[in-house]
Backbone bond lengths (Angstrom), bond angles and torsions (degrees), N, CA, C in turn:
res aa  C-N    CA-C-N  psi(-1)  N-CA   C-N-CA  omega(-1)  CA-C   N-CA-C  phi
1 X - - - 1.467 - - 1.518 109.72 -
2 X 1.306 116.21 152.45 1.454 120.12 -178.98 1.533 110.36 -105.34
3 X 1.329 115.24 159.73 1.451 123.20 174.30 1.531 107.86 -105.30
4 X 1.340 115.31 131.59 1.444 121.40 172.31 1.512 109.46 -87.57
5 X 1.310 117.19 132.63 1.467 121.28 177.06 1.523 108.24 -124.77
6 X 1.366 115.92 110.74 1.442 119.41 -173.81 1.507 112.17 -112.82
7 X 1.375 114.65 169.63 1.453 124.62 -179.52 1.524 111.69 62.00
8 X 1.347 112.77 40.95 1.462 118.65 179.90 1.518 111.73 -82.19
9 X 1.290 117.05 149.50 1.461 124.19 170.02 1.490 105.83 -59.92
10 X 1.294 119.86 134.31 1.483 122.75 -173.05 1.526 113.82 -66.27
11 X 1.341 118.79 -18.68 1.407 121.59 179.33 1.549 113.42 -92.35
12 X 1.317 118.16 3.28 1.464 120.95 -178.98 1.505 108.48 -63.18
13 X 1.345 115.20 147.14 1.462 121.45 -177.91 1.526 109.40 -113.44
14 X 1.310 115.72 166.35 1.455 120.58 175.69 1.534 109.92 -60.84
15 X 1.326 117.23 -36.66 1.449 121.98 179.43 1.545 110.62 -64.40
16 X 1.362 115.82 -37.90 1.477 119.14 176.08 1.518 110.93 -59.19
17 X 1.309 116.20 -49.29 1.487 121.90 -177.27 1.556 107.91 -65.17
18 X 1.274 116.22 -43.59 1.518 121.96 179.45 1.532 107.81 -54.87
19 X 1.319 115.28 -48.10 1.452 120.55 -177.01 1.527 113.51 -61.95
20 X 1.304 115.77 -48.42 1.496 120.61 -175.91 1.554 110.18 -68.31
21 X 1.317 117.28 -40.32 1.487 119.84 -177.57 1.539 110.81 -79.27
22 X 1.305 119.24 -22.47 1.452 121.23 178.70 1.514 112.71 -64.22
23 X 1.339 116.14 -20.49 1.466 119.97 176.25 1.559 111.17 -64.88
24 X 1.329 117.37 -17.20 1.478 121.11 -176.78 1.525 113.27 -111.38
25 X 1.350 117.17 2.37 1.436 119.26 177.79 1.535 111.00 149.67
26 X 1.342 116.23 -164.64 1.424 121.90 -177.25 1.552 111.12 -85.81
27 X 1.293 116.82 120.40 1.446 121.74 178.14 1.526 108.23 -88.04
28 X 1.310 116.42 123.31 1.477 120.13 -177.49 1.518 112.75 -98.53
29 X 1.357 116.58 -23.73 1.455 118.85 -178.34 1.541 109.74 -162.06
30 X 1.350 115.32 142.49 1.452 121.44 173.39 1.502 108.33 -131.88
31 X 1.314 116.58 137.31 1.466 121.73 -179.46 1.533 108.70 -134.87
32 X 1.331 115.39 132.87 1.479 121.16 175.28 1.535 107.41 -126.07
33 X 1.378 114.93 98.50 1.436 119.95 -178.13 1.540 113.10 -56.50
34 X 1.322 113.72 143.80 1.442 121.68 178.72 1.540 110.53 -111.76
35 X 1.296 117.94 137.93 1.472 122.60 177.25 1.549 107.16 -67.55
36 X 1.309 116.94 128.98 1.474 120.98 -178.98 1.480 112.32 -65.43
37 X 1.328 120.45 -34.64 1.449 123.35 -175.38 1.526 112.61 -80.44
38 X 1.340 115.15 -43.20 1.467 118.76 -174.59 1.512 114.03 -96.44
39 X 1.334 117.73 -20.52 1.446 122.67 -176.90 1.498 114.56 74.76
40 X 1.357 116.52 11.05 1.484 122.04 -177.77 1.507 109.36 -103.69
41 X 1.310 115.55 157.80 1.463 120.97 175.85 1.505 110.44 -63.91
42 X 1.318 116.60 152.40 1.461 121.86 -172.49 1.478 114.61 -95.73
43 X 1.370 119.14 -1.45 1.442 120.76 177.31 1.539 113.66 90.12
44 X 1.330 116.92 10.58 1.454 120.02 172.65 1.490 109.09 -148.36
45 X 1.342 115.43 167.93 1.448 120.82 -177.99 1.517 111.57 -153.86
46 X 1.310 116.16 -179.82 1.453 122.71 178.66 1.529 106.94 -134.22
47 X 1.341 114.48 140.90 1.455 122.40 177.76 1.511 107.46 -129.39
48 X 1.338 115.74 133.80 1.451 121.04 173.17 1.520 108.20 -114.19
49 X 1.336 114.34 137.87 1.491 119.84 179.39 1.553 106.75 -121.09
50 X 1.356 113.63 168.50 1.432 118.15 -171.94 1.532 114.66 -74.61
51 X 1.319 118.09 -24.77 1.491 118.30 175.80 1.505 111.46 -136.95
52 X 1.315 115.58 157.18 1.450 122.50 177.31 1.551 110.70 -60.81
53 X 1.302 116.34 -35.32 1.493 120.95 -179.46 1.527 110.30 -62.87
54 X 1.343 115.88 -43.51 1.454 119.92 179.09 1.525 109.91 -66.49
55 X 1.317 118.25 -39.29 1.477 119.82 178.04 1.530 109.93 -64.62
56 X 1.338 116.94 -44.22 1.501 119.86 -178.06 1.537 109.33 -62.00
57 X 1.318 117.91 -41.21 1.488 119.48 -179.18 1.526 110.08 -66.85
58 X 1.322 118.77 -39.97 1.472 120.86 178.88 1.544 109.01 -65.39
59 X 1.308 117.90 -44.28 1.465 121.23 -179.40 1.514 109.67 -60.62
60 X 1.346 115.95 -48.59 1.475 121.70 -176.72 1.518 111.21 -59.69
61 X 1.322 115.90 -39.53 1.460 121.68 -175.98 1.526 114.15 -82.01
62 X 1.346 116.16 -39.72 1.440 118.58 -172.60 1.521 117.08 -95.14
63 X 1.324 118.01 -16.20 1.468 119.46 179.85 1.531 109.87 -63.14
64 X 1.296 117.69 120.31 1.461 122.58 -179.93 1.504 114.15 88.93
65 X 1.324 117.74 -2.59 1.444 121.96 -178.66 1.539 110.51 -73.11
66 X 1.347 114.90 151.67 1.482 120.11 174.50 1.514 106.35 -85.78
67 X 1.298 116.46 127.82 1.468 122.54 179.79 1.516 109.14 -147.32
68 X 1.357 117.07 121.78 1.442 122.64 -178.61 1.556 110.35 57.03
69 X 1.314 115.81 40.06 1.431 121.66 176.16 1.513 117.30 77.37
70 X 1.349 117.24 10.49 1.429 121.15 -177.58 1.559 108.94 -133.06
71 X 1.342 114.57 150.01 1.487 118.39 175.68 1.536 105.00 -90.44
72 X 1.319 115.82 110.19 1.483 119.87 -173.64 1.528 110.10 -85.13
73 X 1.340 114.13 153.30 1.455 123.00 176.48 1.535 106.74 -108.80
74 X 1.302 116.89 125.34 1.468 122.27 -176.28 1.504 107.96 -131.20
75 X 1.356 117.15 122.16 1.455 121.18 176.73 1.524 110.01 -156.80
76 X 1.317 115.38 174.75 1.491 121.02 178.99 1.527 104.71 -65.25
77 X 1.285 117.19 134.35 1.476 123.05 175.09 1.474 108.86 -70.70
78 X 1.333 114.54 140.85 1.466 119.86 175.78 1.537 108.04 -80.73
79 X 1.305 117.88 146.08 1.471 118.79 176.18 1.513 111.24 -62.29
80 X 1.342 115.46 146.09 1.443 119.55 178.41 1.521 110.49 -65.11
81 X 1.337 116.17 132.34 1.451 122.19 179.11 1.491 108.81 -78.34
82 X 1.332 119.15 113.73 1.481 122.72 179.41 1.485 114.85 -64.84
83 X 1.338 117.18 -19.92 1.468 120.96 -177.83 1.526 111.47 -87.52
84 X 1.330 118.40 -10.05 1.450 121.11 -178.46 1.515 109.33 -89.89
85 X 1.346 115.71 121.93 1.449 119.17 -177.29 1.512 113.54 -74.75
86 X 1.301 117.61 -29.98 1.473 122.24 -178.04 1.486 112.84 64.42
87 X 1.320 117.59 19.31 1.438 120.31 -175.16 1.517 115.39 -90.23
88 X 1.301 117.32 10.44 1.471 120.16 176.59 1.526 113.96 82.91
89 X 1.287 119.57 15.34 1.449 120.36 173.70 1.505 115.85 89.21
90 X 1.290 117.67 -5.35 1.480 121.51 -176.03 1.528 110.92 -102.00
91 X 1.347 117.15 -13.37 1.467 118.66 -173.65 1.507 112.87 -72.84
92 X 1.272 118.89 108.29 1.473 122.91 178.39 1.542 113.06 98.95
93 X 1.310 113.97 -41.03 1.477 118.87 -177.13 1.561 110.65 -61.29
94 X 1.310 116.54 -39.90 1.472 120.94 179.90 1.473 110.82 -64.77
95 X 1.317 117.99 -38.39 1.460 120.04 179.91 1.514 111.26 -66.82
96 X 1.305 116.61 -44.58 1.467 119.44 176.72 1.502 112.28 -59.94
97 X 1.294 117.23 -39.89 1.440 121.83 -179.20 1.551 108.99 -63.74
98 X 1.325 116.99 -42.64 1.500 120.85 179.26 1.506 108.52 -62.24
99 X 1.336 118.28 -44.49 1.455 120.35 -179.59 1.519 110.38 -62.87
100 X 1.313 115.64 -40.75 1.479 119.04 178.10 1.502 111.13 -62.12
101 X 1.313 117.60 -40.90 1.465 120.24 -179.60 1.509 111.30 -66.18
102 X 1.320 118.65 -39.18 1.458 121.91 178.29 1.548 111.37 -63.82
103 X 1.327 115.00 -40.72 1.470 118.64 178.61 1.507 111.51 -62.32
104 X 1.325 117.04 -41.43 1.449 121.84 -178.37 1.520 111.55 -69.80
105 X 1.305 116.93 -27.50 1.487 119.61 -178.25 1.512 113.18 -85.02
106 X 1.315 118.25 -3.98 1.482 122.88 -179.02 1.508 111.81 -82.50
107 X 1.289 121.84 -9.15 1.474 122.83 -172.50 1.485 114.18 -65.38
């Protein structure tokens, strides 16, 4: 399972997260999502650790802690919803609208 880390300083690096979470166990993976349009970090990340116990200890200790001038939010990451397109609301809707317009113009 992964840990969600929110309200991060936008300049935080994977190495920064690795270092802070390593105090609670073995960090196996760190991810900092990038906004596709701006190319900038999105202000949150994910950390995976080698055991659930290590993750639980990190969450318990770091949730609400001040780090790099911000109060961070740390909790278990929710599984990705396979039904969510993540396409920004335009995926598919535009096509249906075009089809609707063509039908109305056939009268």
